[in-house]
C-alpha positions as CSV (number, residue, x, y, z in Angstrom):
1,M,37.3,-36.5,6.9
2,T,39.0,-33.2,6.4
3,R,37.2,-32.7,3.1
4,L,34.0,-33.1,5.1
5,L,35.1,-30.6,7.8
6,M,36.2,-28.1,5.0
7,F,33.0,-28.5,3.2
8,A,30.9,-28.0,6.6
9,C,33.0,-24.7,7.1
10,L,32.3,-23.5,3.7
11,A,28.7,-23.9,3.8
12,A,28.6,-22.3,7.2
13,A,30.5,-19.3,5.9
14,L,28.2,-19.1,3.0
15,A,25.1,-19.5,5.0
16,F,26.0,-16.9,7.6
17,G,28.1,-14.6,5.5
18,A,25.4,-14.1,2.5
19,P,23.1,-11.8,4.7
20,A,26.0,-9.6,5.4
21,L,26.8,-9.1,1.7
22,A,23.2,-8.4,1.0
23,D,23.3,-5.1,2.6
24,D,21.8,-2.3,0.7
25,T,24.7,-0.1,-0.4
26,M,22.7,1.8,-3.1
27,P,21.9,5.4,-2.3
28,P,18.2,6.1,-1.8
29,A,16.1,6.9,-4.9
30,P,15.6,10.7,-5.5
31,Y,12.3,11.1,-4.2
32,A,12.2,8.5,-1.5
33,Y,12.6,11.1,1.3
34,R,12.0,14.3,-0.4
35,Q,8.7,15.7,-1.2
36,L,7.5,17.2,-4.4
37,D,7.5,21.0,-4.8
38,D,3.9,21.3,-5.6
39,P,1.7,20.6,-2.5
40,K,-1.2,19.5,-4.6
41,L,0.8,16.9,-6.4
42,E,2.5,15.8,-3.2
43,A,-1.0,15.4,-1.5
44,K,-2.0,13.0,-4.4
45,A,1.2,11.1,-4.1
46,Q,0.8,11.0,-0.3
47,S,-2.8,9.7,-0.5
48,L,-1.8,7.0,-2.9
49,M,1.3,5.9,-1.0
50,E,-0.9,5.4,2.0
51,T,-3.0,2.8,0.2
52,I,0.0,0.7,-1.1
53,R,1.4,-2.1,1.2
54,C,5.1,-2.3,1.7
55,L,6.3,-5.7,0.3
56,T,9.1,-5.7,2.8
57,C,7.2,-4.9,6.0
58,Q,3.9,-6.2,4.8
59,S,2.0,-4.6,7.6
60,Q,2.9,-0.9,6.8
61,S,2.1,1.3,4.0
62,I,5.1,2.5,1.9
63,A,4.2,6.0,3.3
64,D,5.1,4.7,6.7
65,S,8.0,2.2,6.0
66,D,11.7,2.8,6.2
67,A,12.5,-0.2,3.9
68,S,14.7,0.6,0.8
69,M,12.0,-1.0,-1.5
70,A,9.5,1.4,-0.1
71,G,11.6,4.3,-0.6
72,D,12.0,3.3,-4.2
73,M,8.2,2.9,-4.6
74,R,7.7,6.3,-3.0
75,S,10.2,7.8,-5.5
76,Q,8.5,6.1,-8.5
77,I,5.1,7.2,-7.5
78,R,6.3,10.9,-6.8
79,E,8.1,10.9,-10.3
80,R,5.0,9.5,-12.2
81,I,2.7,11.9,-10.5
82,A,5.2,14.9,-11.4
83,A,5.2,13.5,-14.9
84,G,1.3,14.1,-14.9
85,E,0.2,10.5,-14.6
86,Q,-3.1,9.7,-12.6
87,P,-2.9,8.0,-9.2
88,E,-5.3,5.4,-10.3
89,A,-3.1,4.5,-13.4
90,I,-0.1,4.2,-11.1
91,R,-2.2,1.9,-8.9
92,Q,-3.1,-0.2,-11.8
93,W,0.6,-0.3,-12.9
94,L,1.8,-1.4,-9.4
95,I,-1.0,-4.2,-9.2
96,Q,0.1,-5.4,-12.6
97,R,3.8,-5.4,-11.6
98,Y,3.4,-6.9,-7.9
99,G,0.0,-8.3,-7.9
100,D,-3.2,-7.7,-5.8
101,Y,-1.4,-8.1,-2.5
102,I,0.3,-4.7,-2.9
103,T,-3.1,-2.7,-2.3
104,Y,-5.0,-2.6,0.8
105,T,-8.2,-2.6,-1.2
106,P,-8.1,-5.9,-3.2
107,R,-10.5,-6.5,-6.2
108,V,-12.9,-9.2,-6.2
109,T,-11.8,-11.5,-9.0
110,R,-12.3,-15.0,-10.2
111,L,-9.5,-16.1,-8.0
112,T,-10.3,-14.0,-4.9
113,W,-14.1,-14.3,-4.5
114,P,-13.8,-17.3,-2.1
115,L,-12.0,-15.0,0.3
116,F,-14.9,-12.6,0.3
117,A,-17.6,-15.5,0.3
118,A,-16.1,-17.6,2.9
119,P,-17.2,-15.5,5.9
120,L,-20.9,-15.3,4.9
121,F,-20.7,-19.1,4.2
122,I,-19.3,-19.8,7.8
123,L,-21.9,-17.4,9.4
124,L,-24.8,-19.4,7.4
125,I,-23.4,-22.6,8.7
126,A,-23.1,-21.3,12.3
127,A,-26.7,-19.9,12.2
128,L,-28.1,-23.3,10.8
129,L,-26.2,-25.0,13.7
130,L,-27.5,-22.9,16.2
131,R,-31.1,-23.0,15.1
132,K,-30.9,-26.9,15.2
133,R,-29.3,-26.9,18.6
134,F,-32.0,-24.3,20.0
135,R,-34.9,-26.3,18.4
136,R,-33.6,-29.5,20.0
137,S,-33.1,-28.1,23.5
138,A,-36.6,-26.3,23.3
139,G,-38.2,-29.7,22.2
140,A,-36.4,-31.3,25.2
141,E,-37.7,-28.7,27.7
142,S,-41.2,-29.0,26.3
143,N,-41.2,-32.8,26.7
144,E,-40.1,-32.5,30.3
145,N,-42.7,-30.1,31.1
146,E,-45.4,-32.4,29.8
147,A,-43.9,-35.5,31.6
148,G,-43.9,-33.7,34.9
149,A,-47.4,-32.4,34.7
């Protein structure tokens, strides 16, 4: 019984203590909160950062997020732009590294086409069902009018 109690206490300590140990103690990346010196390069970086989704927040761009991962990504983008890399090349690198979810403008691929086709398919089914429904009700009204006359 005491072994079971000790095991339960150890499991609870690990379950509730692990998040406290996961605290981010690393300093922020060099360009996480510092802009580039060249305003044109910073504008390129800023426009790219506004189109990249924060993987921690998932509803904010990395330009708006305060998550440490977003800060690291901002720093990487600024460093790559300062090194002369084009924003589209950086976007492709991020997509290759993190997947299509990272961008707010997903590509239509063999795997994602059903996501784009599903709304059209649903609208087509709804239109067919409504057409059938209106034809049936219009036919019932004309039958009532003929019977009443």
